[in-house]
N, C-alpha and C positions, 0 to 999 in steps of 0.2 A: 474889502478884499482880504482874503486869508493870508496870514503871514506864518512863517515858521516860528517855532517856540524858542529858538536859540537866544535871540536878543532879549526877549522879555524875561527869560530865566537867568541870563547873565546879569541883567540889571537887578533882578530880585535878589540874587545871591550877594552881589556887591552892596545892595541896600538893606540887607538883613530883613527881607520880608519874603513871602511865598505867593506864587500864583496858583489859584485853584484850577484843577482839572475837574470839571463837572461832567459826568457821563450823561449823554442824551439818549432818550428812548423813543421819542416821537416828536411831532411838531410842537406840541405844547411845551415840552421839556426844553427844546431848543430856543423857542421864543422867550420863555421865562428866564433862562440863563443869560441870553443876550441882553434882555431888558435890564436885568439886575446889574450886569457888567457896565452897561452904558450909564445907568443911574449912579453907580458907585465910581464911575470913571476909572475902572480897573481893567487891566488886561485879563484875558480869559482863555482857557483851553477847553474845547469841547471834546470829551473822550467818547470813543465809539468802540465797544467791544465787538468781537466777531459776531456774537449772537444778536446784538442790537443792530448790527449792519444788515444781517439777513432779515431781521424783523421789519426794518424800515424800507426794505425793497432794494438794498444794494448800495454800495459806496458812492456810485455816481448820483443816485437819488439824493443822498445826504449832502453831497457837495453842492448840488443844484439848489437844495432847500436852504442851506446855510448862506451861500452866496446871495441868493435872492433876498433873504431876510436882512442881511447886512446892508444891502442897497435900499430896500423898501422901508426898513425901520430907521434908516439913517444912523447905523451903528458906526461910530468913529474910533472906538477903542480897539487895540490889537486883538485879533481873534485867530486862534489856530484850531484846525480840526486834526485830531490825534487818534490814531489807531491804538487801542488799549490791549495789551497782551496779545499781540499779533503773531500768528505763525508766519513762516517764511513766505508762503504763497499769498496769505492775506496782505502782507506788506507790499508785495509786488502789485496786487490789485489796487491798493490804495494809492500807490505811486501813479498808476495809470488813470485812476479816477480823479486825481487832482487834489488829494489831501495835502495839507501843508506840513504834516508831521506823522511819524510812525513810531511805534514801539515794537521792537522784536524781542519776544520772550523766548530766549534760548536756555532758560534756567534749568530746564529738565534734560538738556543734552549734556554729555560729558563736556568739560570745559574746552577741550580742543575743538569740538564741533561747534560749540557756542561761538568761539573765537572766529572760526572759518566763515560761518554764516553771517556773523555780525560784520566782519570785515567787508564782505561782499555787499551787504545792504548799506553800509556807511557810504560806500562809493556811489551806489545808485541814488540814495537819498540826496547826497550833496550835489550830485550832477543835476538833480531836479529842484534845487534850492529848498529842500525839506530838512527838518531837524529829525534826529533819530535818538530814541531812548533804548537802552539795553538793560537787562536784568541779571543780577547775580544773587543766588540764594533764593529759594522759592518763598513767595509771600504766602502766609498761612491762609486758611479758610478756603472757600470755593469760589472760583471765578471761571465761569463757562466750563465747569468740569475739571479744571486744573486744581488739584488740592495740595496744599503745602502745610507744614506744621508750624509755620511761623518761625522757622529757624533763622539763625543769623549768618549773614554772608561772611566769607573769608576776605579780609581787607586786601590781601595780596592778589586774590582773584579779581577783586574790584579794580585794582590798579591795572591789571592786565587788560581788562575789558575797556576801562576808561582810556587807555593808551591807544585804542584802535581808531580813535577819532570820532567817537560818539559825542553827542551834544549834552546829554544828561543821563544820569545813572540811577536806576532803581535798585536798592540794596535791601535785602531782608534784615530788619533789626528787631525781630520779634513781633512785627505788625501782622495783622491778618485782615482778610476781606470779610465783609459782612458784620454781623453783630458780635461784639466781643464776649466771650464766656466769663462767668463770674470768677473763674480761677486764673484769668489772664495775668501774666506776671509783669506786664508793662513793657515799654520800649527799652532796648539795650543802648543807652547813651554811650557806653564804653565802645561798643562796636561802631556806632555812628562816628564818634570822635576819631577812632583809629582809621576808618574809611576816609574821612575828610583829610586827615593828615597825609594819606597816601595819594589822594586824588586832587588835592589843592583847590583850584578855582572851579572845578567841575560842579555844576548844580546837581544836587542830589534830590531824589524823588521819594516821597513817602506815600506808599499805597495803603489802602484801608483806612482812610481818614475818619470814618464814622466811628464814634465811640471812644476815640483817644481823648483823654482829658485835656482841657485847654492849656493847662500849664505845661503838659508834655509836648503839645504842638508848638508852643512858644519856644521851649527849650530846643526842640529839634531844629527850628528855624535858626537859632543862634549857632547851631552846629553844622550849618551848610545845606539844610533842606530848603529848596527854592520852589518846589512843586509838590502840591498835596492833592491826592485824588479823593474825590467825594462822589459816592453814588448811592449807597444804601440809605443814607440819611434823607436824601431828597425823595427816594422811593417811599420811605416810611411816612413822611409828612404829606406827600401827595395822596397816599392811600387813606390816611387818617381823615384828611379833609373831604375826600370823596365819600368815605363811609358815613361821615356826619351828615352830608347832604342827603343821603338816602334815609338815614335814621330819622332825620327831621321831616321826612315826607315831602321834601321840596320837589322831587320828580313828579309828584302827583298834582302839583298846583300849576294851573295855567299851562304854559308850554315848558314846564320844568324838565320834560324828557328830552329836550333839545340837547344834543351832545355838547354844544358850546357852553350851555349853562351847567351841565353836569360836570364838565372838566374845569370850569373856571375856579372853584375854590382850591382845587389841587394845584392848578397853575399858579395861583397867588401864593400858596404855601411854599412852592419852590422858590419863587422870587424872594420871599422873606428869608428862607433858609440860606440861599446863596449869598444874600447881602450880609447876613450874620457871619458866614464863613469868611467872606472877603474882609470884614472888619477884623476878625480874629487873625487872619493870615497877614494883615498889614498891607494889602494891595490896593486899598481904597485911595483914589487920587493919584495912582501911579501910572495911569495910561499916558 
C-alpha cells in the first residue's frame, strides 16, 4: 500500500539519514527500485516526472502498476509515489489518480503566486492524506524543459513557503539536474545551513543527486537534507549495461532478442546502483 512521504522523511531528518527518491521510467525501473528497497529494508520514494507520466501511459497506469507490484512482490517497506516538478494541473491529476505525494514546482512564478498556488495545493493534498513538496529557487540544469542556473534560494522565501504547511522543501543550493559540468562550484552549505536555521524540523530535499561527491551528500544530510533525488545515474548505468549486451552480440545468440533478456542487465544495474545510494544515504534497515 502506498504511503505519504511525510512520516518517512520526518524520521529520516530526526535520524540524520536521507530517503532516496528514485525516478521511474518504465516497469523494469519500478521493479528494480522496489526490489532494491525491499532487499535493503529501506523506505523509498518513486519519483515520476510529467514527461515520464505521459510516457508510461498516464498517472492512473502508474498507480495501478506500483500497487500491483507492492502486492505481488510482497513489498513491505514504506513506498510513496511522488510527482516530481509538477505543474498545478499535473498535481491535481495525481491527486485524482491516487498518488501518495506530489511536488508543486512554483519556483518560476513570482513568490506571491507560488505562495497562493502552494497554499491551495497543501489543503487539497492533506485532505487526501498526501504529502506535498514545494520548491524555492530554481534547481539548475534541465528537467522536462525547465532550466535553472543552479542558483541559491533565499532563506527568507524558504521560510515563507515552509510556513504554508508543506511537508518538505526543495531549495536550490547550487545543485543541478543531470551531469555536473567540470566548472561546477559545489553545493552552498552556507545557504543550506541558513535555510535549516529558518525552517527548523522541516525535511529538506536535494535535487540533482547524480554526480555530487559522497562527502558533500553526507554533509548535506547533517544539515537537514532528508530526501535526495536520483534519476540520471540510474539512466546512465541502465544504458551502459544495455549497450554492453549488444556490443557482446548477446542479442544474436539463441533467443537473445527477447526483450526480457535485453533489458535484464540494465535492470540489474539499477538494483545495484539503488542499493549503493541507499547505503550512502543511510536509509538501509530504516524501514
